N, C-alpha and C positions, 0 to 999 in steps of 0.2 A: 504494500500500500504506500509506503514512504517513497519508493522509487517512482511509483505512478504519480504521486503528488509533485515530486521534483520535476519530472518530465512535463507534467501538465503546466506547472508554473513557468518552466523555460519556454514552452510553446506559447503560452498566453502572453508573457512579457515580450517575446519576439514579435508576436502579432500586434501588440500594443505599440511597439516602436515603429513597426511597418505602417500601422494606421496613422501614427503621428506625422509621418512624412506625407501621407495623402492629405491630411488636414492642412499641413503647411502649403501644399500645392494649391489647395482651394483658396486659402487665405492670401496667397501671393498672386493668384491669377489676375492678370491685368494690371498689376502693380509694377511700376517702372522703378528699378533701383536708383538710388540717389547718385547723381553724377560725381559727387565728391565722396561717395561712400566706398565701402570695400568692394573689391572685385567679386563678381558672381563665381561661385564654386559649385561645380556639378558633382554631387555625391549620390551614388546609387542608393536604393532602399535596402539592399541586402546588408551592407555594413551596419546600418541602424538595427535591423532585425537580429543580426548575430549578437551585437552588443546587448540588446535588450534581453535576448534569451540567456546570455551569460549572467546578467543581473538577476533575472528570475530564478535561475538555477542556484545561484549562490545563496539568495535569500531563503528559498524553500529548503535547501540543504541545511541551513542553519536552524530551521524550525520556526520561521516567522509565522505568526498567527494568521488565519484567513482574513481577518479584518485588516490587519496591517498590509498583507499582500494585496488586498483589493485597493487600498489607498495608494500603495506604491505602484500598482498597475496603472492607475490614472496618472500618477506623476511621471511614469516612464513615457507614456503617450505624449504628455505635455513637453517633457525635456527633449524627446526626439523631434517633436514638431517645432520647438524653438530653434534647435540647432539647424534643422533643414530649412526653416524659413529665413533664418539669418544668412545662411549660405546662399539661398536663392534670390532673396530680394532685400537683404540688409535690414530686416525688421523683426521684432519680437512681438507678435500679436498679443493684445491684452487677454484674449480668451485663453491663451496658453500660459500666461503668467499670473494674472490677477485671479483667474478662475480657480486654479489649484491652490493658490495662496489663501483665498477666502475659505476653501474647503478645509485646508489644514488648520487654519486658525479657528474655524467654527467647530471642528471636531475637538480641538483642544479646549475651547471654551465650554463645550457641552460636558466635558469631563472635569471642568473646573481647573484646567491646566492652562495657565496664561503664558507659559514659557514660549510657545511658538510665536505668539503675537509680540512678545518682548524681544525675542531674538531676531525676528524679522525687522522690527523697527531699528534695533541696534545696527544691523548690517545695512539696512537701506540708507541710513543717515549719511555715512561717508560717501556712499555711491551717489546719493542725491547731490551732495555738495560738489562732487567731481563733475556730475552732469551739468549742474548749474554754472560752475566756473568755466566749463568748456563750451557752454551753450549747446549741449547735445552733440558736439562734434567729436570730442575725445572720448566721452562716455555718454551713451545714449540713455534715455529714460526707460527704454525697454530692458536695458541691462540692470537698471536699478530694481525694477520689478522682479526680474529673474533672480537677482542676488537676494532679494528679500524672501523669495520662495525658498531658496536654499537655506537661509538663516532659520526659517520656520521649521524646516525638515531636519536639518542636521545640527542645529544649535549655533550660536554666535561664535563660540570658540573654534569649533571644527571648521565652520565656514570661513572664518578669517584666515586660518592656515591654508585651507584648500584654495581660496581665491588668491592668496599671495603666491602660492606655487604656480598656479595657472597663469597669473599675470606675468611672472618671470618667463614661463615657457612661451607665452604669446609674444613677448618682446623678442626673445631669442629667435623664434621662428620667423617673425616679421623681418628681423635684420638679415636673415639668411635668404629670404625669398623675395621680399618686395621693398625692403628698405624701411627704416624706422619712421619715415614721414608718411608712408602710405597707410591709410586706414585699414584695419582688419576687423573681421566679424568676431567680436569677443563673446557673443552669446554661446556659440558651440563650446568654447573653453569653459564657460561657467556651467553649462549643462553637463559636460563631461565630468567636471570636478564634483558636482552635486551627486551624480550617479555613482561615481567611484567611491566617494566618501560614504554614501548611504550603504553601499555594499560592504566596504571594508569595516566600517564602524560596527555594523550589525553582525559581521561574521567572524571577527577576531576577538 
């Protein structure tokens, strides 16, 4: 039975990530990327599905409860959609950031757990200041919302470390590929760091 649940979780999370890329396609349809924004990157759906399946496999193997698996299934769809949308049109749709964020905070509030709301606010503040200072050019408001979702999910401390690491990785990759002055899509880095931290924190 355990092997069946793990396999089912892997397939479900892979399908959720796959679905997230479809949602991104719909949300980006007809939307023209910003001229001064990051270059469009074509990423197939299969890598998202494989990574989603790996996340589901690891979480189920750890013995995550069905309720948490259901929540993280929704989050996986949203993270895959955010990454795919940012790659395709340089945007992070509110439905994929604020929607899951509201769900996580609401579930926490229902259980009288205000940590998700507090952690989301703590993480959102410095990102919002950066977005305000750069007028949305260096740091977009979509990144602020996605970062807040990560704070609600993995906590402010883990999110701070994860975001710091991916910021350094993004900078190094930008230097080697497009130069430090060319904008990059930061959403996929944030989404990947959230997914990785969720998996690692819950399985080690």
